[in-house]
C-alpha atoms as an extended CHARMM CRD file, in Angstrom:
* protein
*
       178  EXT
         1         1  UNK       CA             52.7350000000       64.2740000000       85.8480000000  PROA      1               0.0000000000
         2         2  UNK       CA             55.7520000000       61.7310000000       86.7510000000  PROA      2               0.0000000000
         3         3  UNK       CA             58.1740000000       64.6260000000       84.6000000000  PROA      3               0.0000000000
         4         4  UNK       CA             56.7610000000       67.6320000000       86.1600000000  PROA      4               0.0000000000
         5         5  UNK       CA             57.0640000000       66.0320000000       89.6940000000  PROA      5               0.0000000000
         6         6  UNK       CA             61.2030000000       65.2700000000       88.5630000000  PROA      6               0.0000000000
         7         7  UNK       CA             61.4770000000       68.6020000000       87.1840000000  PROA      7               0.0000000000
         8         8  UNK       CA             60.0780000000       69.9360000000       91.0420000000  PROA      8               0.0000000000
         9         9  UNK       CA             62.0550000000       67.7110000000       92.7660000000  PROA      9               0.0000000000
        10        10  UNK       CA             65.1300000000       69.1750000000       91.1450000000  PROA      10              0.0000000000
        11        11  UNK       CA             64.0890000000       72.8260000000       91.5300000000  PROA      11              0.0000000000
        12        12  UNK       CA             65.6800000000       75.0550000000       94.5780000000  PROA      12              0.0000000000
        13        13  UNK       CA             64.7620000000       78.3080000000       95.0490000000  PROA      13              0.0000000000
        14        14  UNK       CA             66.8850000000       80.4610000000       97.2040000000  PROA      14              0.0000000000
        15        15  UNK       CA             66.6620000000       83.7530000000       98.6150000000  PROA      15              0.0000000000
        16        16  UNK       CA             69.7120000000       85.5950000000       99.1120000000  PROA      16              0.0000000000
        17        17  UNK       CA             68.4880000000       87.0140000000      102.3560000000  PROA      17              0.0000000000
        18        18  UNK       CA             65.9960000000       86.2730000000      105.3160000000  PROA      18              0.0000000000
        19        19  UNK       CA             63.1700000000       88.9930000000      105.1580000000  PROA      19              0.0000000000
        20        20  UNK       CA             59.5820000000       90.3750000000      104.5120000000  PROA      20              0.0000000000
        21        21  UNK       CA             58.1760000000       89.8690000000      101.2320000000  PROA      21              0.0000000000
        22        22  UNK       CA             57.4060000000       93.1520000000       99.8800000000  PROA      22              0.0000000000
        23        23  UNK       CA             56.2760000000       91.9100000000       96.4030000000  PROA      23              0.0000000000
        24        24  UNK       CA             55.2190000000       89.3380000000       94.4430000000  PROA      24              0.0000000000
        25        25  UNK       CA             55.5800000000       89.1420000000       90.6910000000  PROA      25              0.0000000000
        26        26  UNK       CA             55.1340000000       85.8170000000       89.9120000000  PROA      26              0.0000000000
        27        27  UNK       CA             51.6590000000       83.8200000000       90.7700000000  PROA      27              0.0000000000
        28        28  UNK       CA             51.3240000000       80.7040000000       92.1890000000  PROA      28              0.0000000000
        29        29  UNK       CA             51.6640000000       77.9480000000       89.4200000000  PROA      29              0.0000000000
        30        30  UNK       CA             53.0030000000       80.1170000000       87.1830000000  PROA      30              0.0000000000
        31        31  UNK       CA             55.9210000000       79.0890000000       84.7700000000  PROA      31              0.0000000000
        32        32  UNK       CA             59.0620000000       80.5210000000       85.2230000000  PROA      32              0.0000000000
        33        33  UNK       CA             61.5690000000       80.1810000000       82.4640000000  PROA      33              0.0000000000
        34        34  UNK       CA             65.7250000000       80.4820000000       82.6720000000  PROA      34              0.0000000000
        35        35  UNK       CA             66.4980000000       83.0820000000       79.9780000000  PROA      35              0.0000000000
        36        36  UNK       CA             69.0070000000       86.0090000000       79.3720000000  PROA      36              0.0000000000
        37        37  UNK       CA             66.7080000000       88.2270000000       81.1080000000  PROA      37              0.0000000000
        38        38  UNK       CA             66.6590000000       88.5260000000       85.0450000000  PROA      38              0.0000000000
        39        39  UNK       CA             63.2380000000       88.0330000000       85.9190000000  PROA      39              0.0000000000
        40        40  UNK       CA             62.5650000000       89.5280000000       89.5760000000  PROA      40              0.0000000000
        41        41  UNK       CA             60.4020000000       87.0360000000       91.3720000000  PROA      41              0.0000000000
        42        42  UNK       CA             59.7890000000       88.4470000000       94.6630000000  PROA      42              0.0000000000
        43        43  UNK       CA             61.0430000000       91.6480000000       96.2150000000  PROA      43              0.0000000000
        44        44  UNK       CA             62.2990000000       90.8930000000       99.8080000000  PROA      44              0.0000000000
        45        45  UNK       CA             62.9970000000       93.2480000000      102.7790000000  PROA      45              0.0000000000
        46        46  UNK       CA             65.9040000000       92.4800000000      105.1190000000  PROA      46              0.0000000000
        47        47  UNK       CA             64.9150000000       94.4570000000      108.3720000000  PROA      47              0.0000000000
        48        48  UNK       CA             61.7780000000       96.8320000000      108.1180000000  PROA      48              0.0000000000
        49        49  UNK       CA             62.8090000000       97.8830000000      111.5850000000  PROA      49              0.0000000000
        50        50  UNK       CA             65.4830000000      100.0530000000      109.9110000000  PROA      50              0.0000000000
        51        51  UNK       CA             64.6090000000      101.8570000000      107.0550000000  PROA      51              0.0000000000
        52        52  UNK       CA             65.4450000000      104.6080000000      104.5020000000  PROA      52              0.0000000000
        53        53  UNK       CA             63.2950000000      107.7740000000      103.3000000000  PROA      53              0.0000000000
        54        54  UNK       CA             64.6160000000      108.6010000000      100.1370000000  PROA      54              0.0000000000
        55        55  UNK       CA             64.1300000000      112.6090000000       99.8730000000  PROA      55              0.0000000000
        56        56  UNK       CA             64.7460000000      114.7630000000       96.9340000000  PROA      56              0.0000000000
        57        57  UNK       CA             66.3340000000      117.7310000000       97.8540000000  PROA      57              0.0000000000
        58        58  UNK       CA             66.4990000000      121.1640000000       95.9160000000  PROA      58              0.0000000000
        59        59  UNK       CA             70.0880000000      122.4670000000       94.7150000000  PROA      59              0.0000000000
        60        60  UNK       CA             69.7420000000      125.5140000000       96.4180000000  PROA      60              0.0000000000
        61        61  UNK       CA             69.1160000000      123.6490000000       99.7710000000  PROA      61              0.0000000000
        62        62  UNK       CA             71.6160000000      120.6670000000       99.1340000000  PROA      62              0.0000000000
        63        63  UNK       CA             74.4850000000      122.6710000000      100.2980000000  PROA      63              0.0000000000
        64        64  UNK       CA             73.0890000000      123.3030000000      103.9070000000  PROA      64              0.0000000000
        65        65  UNK       CA             72.4340000000      119.6130000000      104.3710000000  PROA      65              0.0000000000
        66        66  UNK       CA             74.8160000000      117.7250000000      106.4550000000  PROA      66              0.0000000000
        67        67  UNK       CA             75.2880000000      114.2630000000      107.3410000000  PROA      67              0.0000000000
        68        68  UNK       CA             74.3920000000      113.3780000000      110.6390000000  PROA      68              0.0000000000
        69        69  UNK       CA             71.4370000000      116.2250000000      110.7830000000  PROA      69              0.0000000000
        70        70  UNK       CA             68.2510000000      115.4940000000      112.3500000000  PROA      70              0.0000000000
        71        71  UNK       CA             65.0780000000      114.9990000000      110.4250000000  PROA      71              0.0000000000
        72        72  UNK       CA             61.5920000000      115.0860000000      111.2060000000  PROA      72              0.0000000000
        73        73  UNK       CA             58.7430000000      113.4780000000      108.5410000000  PROA      73              0.0000000000
        74        74  UNK       CA             55.3430000000      112.5720000000      108.4350000000  PROA      74              0.0000000000
        75        75  UNK       CA             53.2320000000      110.2670000000      106.6050000000  PROA      75              0.0000000000
        76        76  UNK       CA             49.7490000000      110.3200000000      105.1920000000  PROA      76              0.0000000000
        77        77  UNK       CA             48.8020000000      107.0630000000      107.2700000000  PROA      77              0.0000000000
        78        78  UNK       CA             49.4950000000      108.4910000000      110.5680000000  PROA      78              0.0000000000
        79        79  UNK       CA             49.0790000000      112.1810000000      110.2710000000  PROA      79              0.0000000000
        80        80  UNK       CA             49.3380000000      112.9530000000      114.1310000000  PROA      80              0.0000000000
        81        81  UNK       CA             52.8040000000      111.2630000000      114.3180000000  PROA      81              0.0000000000
        82        82  UNK       CA             56.0340000000      112.8600000000      113.9160000000  PROA      82              0.0000000000
        83        83  UNK       CA             58.6770000000      110.1950000000      113.0810000000  PROA      83              0.0000000000
        84        84  UNK       CA             62.5370000000      110.7990000000      113.4850000000  PROA      84              0.0000000000
        85        85  UNK       CA             66.0880000000      109.8780000000      111.1550000000  PROA      85              0.0000000000
        86        86  UNK       CA             68.9640000000      111.4560000000      110.6620000000  PROA      86              0.0000000000
        87        87  UNK       CA             70.9640000000      112.3090000000      107.3940000000  PROA      87              0.0000000000
        88        88  UNK       CA             72.8540000000      109.2030000000      106.3220000000  PROA      88              0.0000000000
        89        89  UNK       CA             74.0160000000      110.1880000000      102.5590000000  PROA      89              0.0000000000
        90        90  UNK       CA             73.7330000000      113.2250000000      100.3590000000  PROA      90              0.0000000000
        91        91  UNK       CA             74.2450000000      111.7140000000       96.7120000000  PROA      91              0.0000000000
        92        92  UNK       CA             75.8800000000      113.7600000000       94.1440000000  PROA      92              0.0000000000
        93        93  UNK       CA             73.7230000000      112.1530000000       91.0090000000  PROA      93              0.0000000000
        94        94  UNK       CA             71.5160000000      115.2040000000       89.9650000000  PROA      94              0.0000000000
        95        95  UNK       CA             68.1410000000      114.5770000000       88.5570000000  PROA      95              0.0000000000
        96        96  UNK       CA             66.6650000000      117.2100000000       86.3770000000  PROA      96              0.0000000000
        97        97  UNK       CA             63.0220000000      117.1650000000       86.0540000000  PROA      97              0.0000000000
        98        98  UNK       CA             61.2990000000      120.5170000000       84.0570000000  PROA      98              0.0000000000
        99        99  UNK       CA             64.7230000000      122.3800000000       84.7880000000  PROA      99              0.0000000000
       100       100  UNK       CA             64.5770000000      121.5990000000       88.3960000000  PROA      100             0.0000000000
       101       101  UNK       CA             67.6550000000      119.9370000000       89.7150000000  PROA      101             0.0000000000
       102       102  UNK       CA             67.4710000000      117.6600000000       92.7600000000  PROA      102             0.0000000000
       103       103  UNK       CA             69.4260000000      115.5450000000       94.7490000000  PROA      103             0.0000000000
       104       104  UNK       CA             69.0360000000      112.2520000000       96.3120000000  PROA      104             0.0000000000
       105       105  UNK       CA             69.4660000000      112.6600000000      100.4530000000  PROA      105             0.0000000000
       106       106  UNK       CA             69.0590000000      109.5230000000      102.3590000000  PROA      106             0.0000000000
       107       107  UNK       CA             67.4040000000      109.6880000000      105.9140000000  PROA      107             0.0000000000
       108       108  UNK       CA             67.8200000000      106.5560000000      108.3600000000  PROA      108             0.0000000000
       109       109  UNK       CA             65.2970000000      105.9070000000      110.8630000000  PROA      109             0.0000000000
       110       110  UNK       CA             64.1170000000      103.2770000000      113.2220000000  PROA      110             0.0000000000
       111       111  UNK       CA             60.7700000000      101.5220000000      112.9380000000  PROA      111             0.0000000000
       112       112  UNK       CA             60.4850000000       99.3420000000      115.8030000000  PROA      112             0.0000000000
       113       113  UNK       CA             56.9020000000       99.0020000000      115.9750000000  PROA      113             0.0000000000
       114       114  UNK       CA             56.7180000000       98.2020000000      111.9260000000  PROA      114             0.0000000000
       115       115  UNK       CA             54.1160000000      100.9850000000      111.3720000000  PROA      115             0.0000000000
       116       116  UNK       CA             55.6750000000      102.3340000000      108.1990000000  PROA      116             0.0000000000
       117       117  UNK       CA             55.6070000000      100.2000000000      104.9700000000  PROA      117             0.0000000000
       118       118  UNK       CA             58.0370000000      100.2860000000      102.1410000000  PROA      118             0.0000000000
       119       119  UNK       CA             56.6420000000      103.0210000000       99.3380000000  PROA      119             0.0000000000
       120       120  UNK       CA             55.1470000000      105.4650000000      101.6140000000  PROA      120             0.0000000000
       121       121  UNK       CA             55.0250000000      109.1670000000      100.7900000000  PROA      121             0.0000000000
       122       122  UNK       CA             56.8270000000      111.1110000000      103.6950000000  PROA      122             0.0000000000
       123       123  UNK       CA             56.8390000000      114.7990000000      103.7810000000  PROA      123             0.0000000000
       124       124  UNK       CA             60.3970000000      115.4210000000      105.2700000000  PROA      124             0.0000000000
       125       125  UNK       CA             61.8920000000      118.9120000000      107.5380000000  PROA      125             0.0000000000
       126       126  UNK       CA             65.2820000000      119.1170000000      107.4210000000  PROA      126             0.0000000000
       127       127  UNK       CA             66.5190000000      121.4460000000      109.8760000000  PROA      127             0.0000000000
       128       128  UNK       CA             69.6340000000      123.2380000000      108.8290000000  PROA      128             0.0000000000
       129       129  UNK       CA             69.9690000000      125.8490000000      111.5040000000  PROA      129             0.0000000000
       130       130  UNK       CA             68.8890000000      126.3840000000      114.5920000000  PROA      130             0.0000000000
       131       131  UNK       CA             68.5560000000      129.1730000000      117.2600000000  PROA      131             0.0000000000
       132       132  UNK       CA             68.3740000000      129.0900000000      121.1800000000  PROA      132             0.0000000000
       133       133  UNK       CA             66.8080000000      131.5000000000      123.2150000000  PROA      133             0.0000000000
       134       134  UNK       CA             65.3520000000      133.8700000000      120.3690000000  PROA      134             0.0000000000
       135       135  UNK       CA             62.4680000000      136.0570000000      121.0130000000  PROA      135             0.0000000000
       136       136  UNK       CA             59.5760000000      135.0990000000      119.3400000000  PROA      136             0.0000000000
       137       137  UNK       CA             56.9990000000      137.8240000000      118.4910000000  PROA      137             0.0000000000
       138       138  UNK       CA             54.1280000000      137.2330000000      116.2640000000  PROA      138             0.0000000000
       139       139  UNK       CA             54.1560000000      138.7910000000      112.8110000000  PROA      139             0.0000000000
       140       140  UNK       CA             51.5600000000      141.2960000000      113.6730000000  PROA      140             0.0000000000
       141       141  UNK       CA             52.8890000000      142.4600000000      116.5370000000  PROA      141             0.0000000000
       142       142  UNK       CA             55.7750000000      144.1840000000      114.2030000000  PROA      142             0.0000000000
       143       143  UNK       CA             53.0510000000      145.9910000000      112.3090000000  PROA      143             0.0000000000
       144       144  UNK       CA             51.3850000000      147.4620000000      115.3820000000  PROA      144             0.0000000000
       145       145  UNK       CA             51.0200000000      151.5140000000      115.5930000000  PROA      145             0.0000000000
       146       146  UNK       CA             50.1310000000      152.8410000000      118.5640000000  PROA      146             0.0000000000
       147       147  UNK       CA             47.1280000000      155.1120000000      118.6880000000  PROA      147             0.0000000000
       148       148  UNK       CA             49.1270000000      158.1590000000      119.8360000000  PROA      148             0.0000000000
       149       149  UNK       CA             51.4820000000      160.9950000000      118.7360000000  PROA      149             0.0000000000
       150       150  UNK       CA             54.8980000000      160.1060000000      118.2570000000  PROA      150             0.0000000000
       151       151  UNK       CA             55.7750000000      162.7900000000      121.0790000000  PROA      151             0.0000000000
       152       152  UNK       CA             53.2060000000      160.9180000000      123.4300000000  PROA      152             0.0000000000
       153       153  UNK       CA             55.4800000000      157.6820000000      122.4620000000  PROA      153             0.0000000000
       154       154  UNK       CA             58.6460000000      159.0560000000      123.6190000000  PROA      154             0.0000000000
       155       155  UNK       CA             57.3010000000      160.1000000000      126.8740000000  PROA      155             0.0000000000
       156       156  UNK       CA             56.3220000000      156.4240000000      127.7960000000  PROA      156             0.0000000000
       157       157  UNK       CA             59.6220000000      155.2240000000      126.8860000000  PROA      157             0.0000000000
       158       158  UNK       CA             60.9500000000      157.8620000000      128.6320000000  PROA      158             0.0000000000
       159       159  UNK       CA             58.6450000000      156.6190000000      131.3870000000  PROA      159             0.0000000000
       160       160  UNK       CA             59.9940000000      153.0280000000      131.4060000000  PROA      160             0.0000000000
       161       161  UNK       CA             63.7830000000      153.8300000000      130.7650000000  PROA      161             0.0000000000
       162       162  UNK       CA             64.0830000000      152.9530000000      127.0300000000  PROA      162             0.0000000000
       163       163  UNK       CA             66.2700000000      155.0930000000      125.0900000000  PROA      163             0.0000000000
       164       164  UNK       CA             64.2050000000      156.0190000000      121.7120000000  PROA      164             0.0000000000
       165       165  UNK       CA             67.1030000000      157.5820000000      120.2830000000  PROA      165             0.0000000000
       166       166  UNK       CA             69.4280000000      154.9050000000      120.3380000000  PROA      166             0.0000000000
       167       167  UNK       CA             66.6980000000      152.4210000000      118.9320000000  PROA      167             0.0000000000
       168       168  UNK       CA             64.1940000000      153.6780000000      116.5830000000  PROA      168             0.0000000000
       169       169  UNK       CA             62.8990000000      157.2040000000      115.4140000000  PROA      169             0.0000000000
       170       170  UNK       CA             59.4000000000      157.9320000000      114.4120000000  PROA      170             0.0000000000
       171       171  UNK       CA             58.0280000000      159.3770000000      110.7690000000  PROA      171             0.0000000000
       172       172  UNK       CA             54.4340000000      159.7430000000      110.7210000000  PROA      172             0.0000000000
       173       173  UNK       CA             53.8830000000      157.1880000000      113.2990000000  PROA      173             0.0000000000
       174       174  UNK       CA             56.0730000000      154.6750000000      111.5860000000  PROA      174             0.0000000000
       175       175  UNK       CA             58.5110000000      153.0910000000      113.5180000000  PROA      175             0.0000000000
       176       176  UNK       CA             61.8520000000      153.2130000000      111.5870000000  PROA      176             0.0000000000
       177       177  UNK       CA             65.0770000000      151.6420000000      112.1070000000  PROA      177             0.0000000000
       178       178  UNK       CA             67.9640000000      153.4620000000      112.5030000000  PROA      178             0.0000000000
């Protein structure tokens, strides 16, 4: 008993940082021996208020992703919440799984409420292009066929001052772009 107490008195375990213990790989009372292999006793997160998302980006999309682009993502734990971040890195080390090449994209985000935990799965959306003042139409509107002849449609166009010749012509009631 005195040998164990002496050994304990000479034992000092130091953490390289202050933070939150995310994983503990040893149990209380377990003997840990020094060896040539490095044993991870604890995994410590330095600051859970600033976190990263590691996203796998397809090689066909990676050329459009730039540092500083805004990112939105969702997690299963909070399905109604949308979280925001920014692209901080696009790493060049490719990963190939079943002939699909991906690149790691690192997204930084703030987690002030500590809602998100390490290891959660994120569903990421990275905006690569935006358009302002665009006209939004339902897709069905593009397939609309008026229940009238082509001549009747041209009369309606003329009534509202639309130059049908400059926009479209009709072929068996199908609108065909010039």
